[in-house]
PAMI-410222 format. One record per residue (C-alpha): residue in one letter; residue number from 1; x, y, z. Coordinates in pm, 1 decimal. Layout:
BEGIN
A;NUM;X;Y;Z;
...
***
This chain:
BEGIN
A;1;7516.6;158.7;-5628.1;
L;2;7603.0;363.9;-5327.4;
P;3;7344.9;682.9;-5435.6;
H;4;7110.8;457.2;-5468.4;
Q;5;7170.6;259.0;-5143.4;
K;6;7154.0;644.3;-4951.2;
N;7;6800.6;659.2;-5088.7;
A;8;6679.3;381.0;-5013.7;
S;9;6795.3;436.9;-4693.1;
K;10;6654.2;779.9;-4638.3;
K;11;6297.5;617.2;-4740.8;
E;12;6332.4;331.9;-4477.7;
E;13;6353.5;636.7;-4254.1;
I;14;6057.6;807.4;-4354.4;
F;15;5895.1;487.1;-4362.1;
I;16;5977.2;453.9;-4008.7;
A;17;5893.0;762.3;-3895.6;
V;18;5564.8;766.3;-4028.5;
C;19;5489.1;405.2;-3887.6;
V;20;5585.1;598.0;-3537.2;
T;21;5349.8;876.4;-3578.0;
L;22;5054.9;692.1;-3655.5;
S;23;5140.3;419.5;-3354.1;
M;24;5181.8;765.5;-3137.1;
F;25;4831.8;884.8;-3245.0;
W;26;4683.2;521.2;-3208.6;
Y;27;4828.7;503.5;-2841.4;
L;28;4680.8;843.5;-2759.3;
F;29;4337.3;780.9;-2905.3;
F;30;4330.2;439.3;-2788.9;
F;31;4438.1;547.0;-2399.0;
S;32;4167.6;855.4;-2430.5;
S;33;3899.9;622.2;-2489.1;
Q;34;3964.0;418.3;-2226.3;
Q;35;4027.4;650.7;-1963.3;
Q;36;3671.9;773.2;-2050.9;
S;37;3530.9;453.5;-2050.0;
I;38;3636.2;420.8;-1698.3;
I;39;3529.7;751.5;-1581.3;
D;40;3161.2;668.6;-1746.9;
L;41;3177.3;331.2;-1558.9;
Q;42;3255.5;492.8;-1236.5;
V;43;2966.3;748.0;-1279.2;
N;44;2699.0;495.5;-1385.5;
Q;45;2805.1;313.2;-1070.2;
K;46;2796.8;602.1;-860.7;
T;47;2428.3;679.6;-971.7;
A;48;2288.6;355.9;-1014.0;
N;49;2262.1;357.7;-626.4;
Q;50;2108.6;702.7;-621.9;
P;51;1733.1;723.6;-655.0;
L;52;1592.3;938.2;-949.9;
P;53;1422.4;1257.7;-890.9;
N;54;1035.9;1122.6;-873.8;
S;55;1141.8;819.5;-962.9;
I;56;892.0;514.1;-895.2;
V;57;994.8;251.3;-676.3;
S;58;795.9;-104.2;-754.3;
N;59;594.6;-263.1;-467.9;
E;60;384.8;-584.5;-444.9;
G;61;70.1;-371.2;-565.6;
G;62;222.4;-167.4;-782.6;
G;63;278.4;236.9;-787.0;
K;64;501.2;431.9;-585.0;
D;65;700.7;334.2;-315.8;
I;66;552.7;438.3;39.6;
D;67;793.9;254.7;293.6;
A;68;891.2;620.9;465.8;
S;69;541.8;664.8;546.6;
C;70;470.4;340.6;731.4;
K;71;675.8;273.1;1045.9;
Y;72;601.7;-91.2;1020.3;
K;73;772.8;-225.0;748.2;
S;74;758.4;-584.8;817.8;
F;75;602.2;-810.6;1087.2;
A;76;959.3;-807.7;1251.4;
D;77;846.4;-519.7;1390.9;
L;78;544.6;-579.3;1528.6;
S;79;489.0;-715.9;1858.1;
E;80;366.4;-1097.2;1884.7;
Q;81;29.3;-978.9;2014.2;
E;82;-0.4;-744.4;1716.5;
R;83;78.7;-1022.5;1451.0;
M;84;-160.5;-1291.4;1611.6;
P;85;-373.6;-1167.9;1927.1;
S;86;-346.7;-1453.5;2139.2;
V;87;-424.5;-1314.1;2481.8;
L;88;-739.0;-1114.9;2640.9;
D;89;-530.2;-793.4;2722.7;
G;90;-866.4;-554.9;2770.7;
R;91;-894.0;-493.3;2357.7;
H;92;-1056.5;-828.7;2247.5;
M;93;-1370.3;-972.8;2392.5;
V;94;-1252.7;-1335.7;2286.7;
I;95;-906.6;-1455.9;2162.1;
P;96;-970.7;-1431.4;1782.9;
P;97;-931.4;-1725.1;1510.8;
Q;98;-560.1;-1847.2;1527.9;
G;99;-305.5;-1938.8;1250.3;
G;100;-361.4;-1896.8;870.5;
K;101;-193.5;-1647.0;657.3;
V;102;-148.4;-1309.5;805.2;
S;103;-80.1;-1007.7;567.3;
L;104;54.3;-653.2;683.4;
V;105;-46.4;-387.6;460.1;
C;106;20.8;-38.8;457.0;
C;107;-257.8;273.1;335.2;
E;108;-144.3;584.6;289.5;
T;109;-419.9;850.1;366.3;
T;110;-451.9;1248.6;347.6;
T;111;-418.1;1193.8;758.9;
G;112;-143.1;979.8;799.0;
P;113;-90.1;623.3;748.2;
L;114;-240.3;358.1;881.6;
S;115;-90.8;-30.0;904.8;
I;116;-343.3;-269.4;863.3;
V;117;-331.6;-647.8;970.4;
A;118;-523.6;-868.9;763.9;
H;119;-613.2;-1212.1;884.6;
E;120;-708.4;-1542.1;699.4;
K;121;-879.1;-1753.4;949.2;
W;122;-1035.0;-1429.1;1086.5;
A;123;-1253.3;-1412.6;720.9;
P;124;-1143.5;-1589.2;478.7;
L;125;-1347.2;-1476.0;205.0;
G;126;-1354.8;-1087.1;338.9;
T;127;-932.1;-1111.3;348.9;
E;128;-895.3;-1227.6;26.4;
R;129;-1125.4;-953.2;-150.8;
F;130;-919.8;-697.6;36.7;
L;131;-579.4;-843.6;-56.7;
D;132;-714.7;-872.2;-444.3;
M;133;-799.1;-474.4;-424.1;
V;134;-472.3;-365.5;-270.9;
K;135;-254.3;-623.0;-525.0;
S;136;-478.9;-458.4;-797.0;
G;137;-354.9;-123.7;-693.6;
F;138;-735.0;-4.6;-685.0;
F;139;-686.2;253.8;-378.0;
D;140;-455.7;442.6;-609.2;
S;141;-707.7;589.5;-802.9;
G;142;-838.0;755.3;-423.0;
V;143;-1122.8;616.5;-165.6;
P;144;-1252.2;888.5;8.6;
F;145;-1375.6;833.7;381.1;
M;146;-1736.9;879.8;249.6;
R;147;-1932.6;814.8;576.9;
C;148;-1770.3;888.1;891.0;
I;149;-1936.5;911.5;1185.0;
K;150;-1790.8;1067.2;1490.9;
G;151;-1766.0;838.5;1766.7;
W;152;-1848.7;520.1;1557.2;
I;153;-1730.3;393.2;1234.8;
C;154;-1590.8;515.7;887.6;
Q;155;-1750.3;383.9;574.2;
F;156;-1536.7;353.6;291.1;
G;157;-1470.9;172.5;-64.6;
L;158;-1592.7;342.6;-361.6;
N;159;-1348.9;482.0;-591.3;
A;160;-1289.0;793.4;-731.5;
D;161;-1282.0;636.7;-1057.6;
K;162;-1623.5;578.9;-1137.8;
D;163;-1483.8;252.1;-1356.9;
K;164;-1340.7;79.5;-1104.2;
N;165;-1672.9;65.1;-871.1;
D;166;-1810.5;-191.5;-1101.6;
A;167;-1499.6;-432.0;-1096.2;
Y;168;-1580.6;-650.8;-836.8;
D;169;-1882.6;-893.6;-764.4;
T;170;-2015.6;-983.3;-440.1;
I;171;-1847.5;-1226.6;-215.0;
R;172;-2018.4;-1478.2;26.8;
D;173;-2027.5;-1414.6;396.6;
D;174;-1767.9;-1558.3;608.9;
P;175;-1862.1;-1743.3;954.4;
P;176;-1916.6;-1530.9;1227.3;
W;177;-1659.2;-1562.8;1517.8;
L;178;-1754.1;-1277.5;1778.9;
P;179;-2042.0;-1385.1;1995.5;
Q;180;-2349.1;-1290.9;1872.8;
G;181;-2667.4;-1120.5;1997.9;
D;182;-2748.6;-834.6;2243.8;
K;183;-2628.3;-997.8;2555.3;
F;184;-2269.2;-997.2;2419.6;
R;185;-2261.8;-632.4;2311.3;
Q;186;-2004.3;-553.6;2596.1;
N;187;-1867.9;-836.3;2886.9;
E;188;-1818.8;-792.3;3248.8;
E;189;-1463.5;-616.5;3221.2;
G;190;-1644.9;-335.2;2981.6;
V;191;-1476.4;-448.9;2661.3;
K;192;-1711.7;-394.4;2367.8;
R;193;-1772.5;-670.2;2102.5;
F;194;-1596.5;-467.9;1804.1;
A;195;-1313.9;-291.8;1911.6;
Q;196;-1157.1;23.5;1810.2;
G;197;-958.8;-47.4;1501.0;
Y;198;-1174.6;-341.7;1340.2;
L;199;-1244.0;-349.9;1004.5;
A;200;-1554.1;-535.2;836.7;
Y;201;-1760.1;-499.1;544.2;
A;202;-2042.8;-275.5;483.7;
G;203;-2358.3;-445.6;346.2;
A;204;-2721.6;-481.3;266.0;
G;205;-2809.6;-841.3;332.0;
K;206;-2720.4;-1207.6;310.1;
D;207;-2378.7;-1257.6;55.1;
S;208;-2361.6;-859.9;0.1;
R;209;-2028.5;-782.8;79.6;
D;210;-1845.1;-622.1;-225.4;
I;211;-1593.0;-335.6;-205.9;
Q;212;-1711.5;-132.1;41.7;
L;213;-1555.9;-158.4;387.8;
I;214;-1630.3;-6.6;744.8;
M;215;-1311.4;73.8;1032.9;
A;216;-1438.5;126.5;1396.1;
L;217;-1330.5;481.3;1491.1;
K;218;-1395.0;391.8;1881.0;
A;219;-1498.8;29.9;2007.0;
D;220;-1864.9;-59.0;1937.5;
G;221;-2104.3;-317.2;2132.3;
P;222;-2387.2;-370.3;1876.0;
L;223;-2163.1;-448.1;1557.8;
A;224;-2113.1;-746.1;1454.4;
G;225;-2358.4;-899.6;1704.5;
E;226;-2635.8;-965.6;1392.3;
E;227;-2553.2;-871.3;1052.9;
P;228;-2331.1;-1128.8;869.7;
W;229;-2133.6;-865.9;676.5;
E;230;-2006.1;-706.3;1004.6;
V;231;-1744.7;-1043.4;1052.7;
P;232;-1383.9;-862.8;1142.1;
W;233;-1107.3;-955.6;855.3;
G;234;-803.0;-750.7;1003.7;
E;235;-719.9;-430.0;1272.7;
L;236;-538.8;-143.7;1280.1;
V;237;-158.0;-164.1;1482.9;
G;238;69.0;78.2;1589.0;
E;239;31.3;388.4;1764.2;
E;240;48.5;570.6;1447.1;
S;241;-210.4;454.8;1260.7;
Y;242;-460.3;497.8;1572.8;
E;243;-322.0;896.5;1558.1;
T;244;-423.6;898.8;1210.9;
L;245;-739.2;738.0;1286.9;
G;246;-843.4;1033.5;1494.5;
K;247;-782.9;1258.3;1248.2;
I;248;-998.5;1147.1;961.8;
N;249;-1282.8;1408.8;883.3;
T;250;-1622.4;1326.8;1040.8;
E;251;-1783.5;1678.9;980.0;
Y;252;-2038.9;1528.5;725.4;
G;253;-2133.3;1221.5;913.1;
E;254;-2438.2;1068.6;743.1;
D;255;-2454.0;1359.0;476.6;
G;256;-2148.0;1290.1;304.7;
P;257;-2163.0;1203.1;-57.4;
P;258;-2467.0;931.9;-143.1;
Q;259;-2354.2;619.6;-299.5;
G;260;-2569.9;645.3;-626.1;
R;261;-2329.0;934.9;-771.0;
F;262;-2013.0;718.3;-744.8;
Y;263;-2101.0;454.7;-1011.9;
E;264;-2246.1;772.2;-1233.5;
E;265;-1976.8;1004.8;-1233.8;
G;266;-1694.1;909.7;-938.4;
M;267;-1571.4;1177.9;-731.0;
S;268;-1617.1;1436.8;-1012.9;
K;269;-1530.6;1774.2;-973.0;
E;270;-1847.0;1890.8;-866.3;
M;271;-1866.2;1611.6;-599.8;
R;272;-1526.3;1748.9;-483.9;
A;273;-1652.3;2119.0;-474.8;
E;274;-1966.8;1998.5;-254.9;
W;275;-1756.3;1813.6;12.7;
P;276;-1396.2;1935.9;10.1;
N;277;-1299.8;1827.4;300.5;
L;278;-1343.7;1462.0;268.5;
D;279;-1040.0;1261.7;327.7;
Y;280;-907.9;996.8;80.4;
I;281;-688.3;640.6;82.7;
N;282;-443.6;748.3;-172.4;
S;283;-279.4;445.2;-189.7;
C;284;-244.7;54.9;-25.8;
R;285;47.4;-162.0;-33.3;
L;286;119.5;-541.4;52.8;
L;287;441.1;-477.5;270.8;
D;288;505.2;-854.3;433.9;
E;289;303.2;-1178.7;472.4;
M;290;355.0;-1490.4;723.6;
N;291;203.3;-1825.7;812.0;
***
């Protein structure tokens, strides 16, 4: 019995050694896996907080983030007079309509950023149309400043992508809020009716507004005095916007690209070659709104 018992003890020792060895292998495998998981988690947490190269950041209107180019990022950055002009400060001929929804839009152009405040109460239908264009990404395809006349206005709105130029129907005219008629072109203080940086629509008759806009390069007396489409719906705000305004190329004047060609070919290679120095709006984003 003793030799048999001795052999049994030896088998038990071998069994225990195998179990210990397997346990050590299992422990080492489990420990190294856990360590790698912790390292991966730390790396993921670190990189999750860093923007990827050329990443696209979502905005209200879609497309790439342009916050870095816009000084005004919310209404908290604007003065009270910029948010809602309520006093005669030598800029406005009359106090504009008060209240309603006010929207802050930033447009990136080839000459710099434009901060625009759109006022629902100034022109409800005109404001709504502009904001629809912004939210839909209409400006992301490139919108040239196609008719810019030095010391007067820039006209724009027709898209470099011809398929977008028939995307909107015409809208009704908004009621005028600026005084009408020739005698109100300028007041006694020399303030002209259509202030520099005002935005309105181009048109060609009653209820003809669609996607074409005008922006005043300088204050003007005749504008908005008779034509129903020229009711201002918003204005530029901020020093940087007026610096951009002054840099927009006006060399082509009335001899810019014909409107008909935008509907036929968009801003084709041929058109770009004919008018190589046009400036463009490349994107617009809705950054903030308040009531």
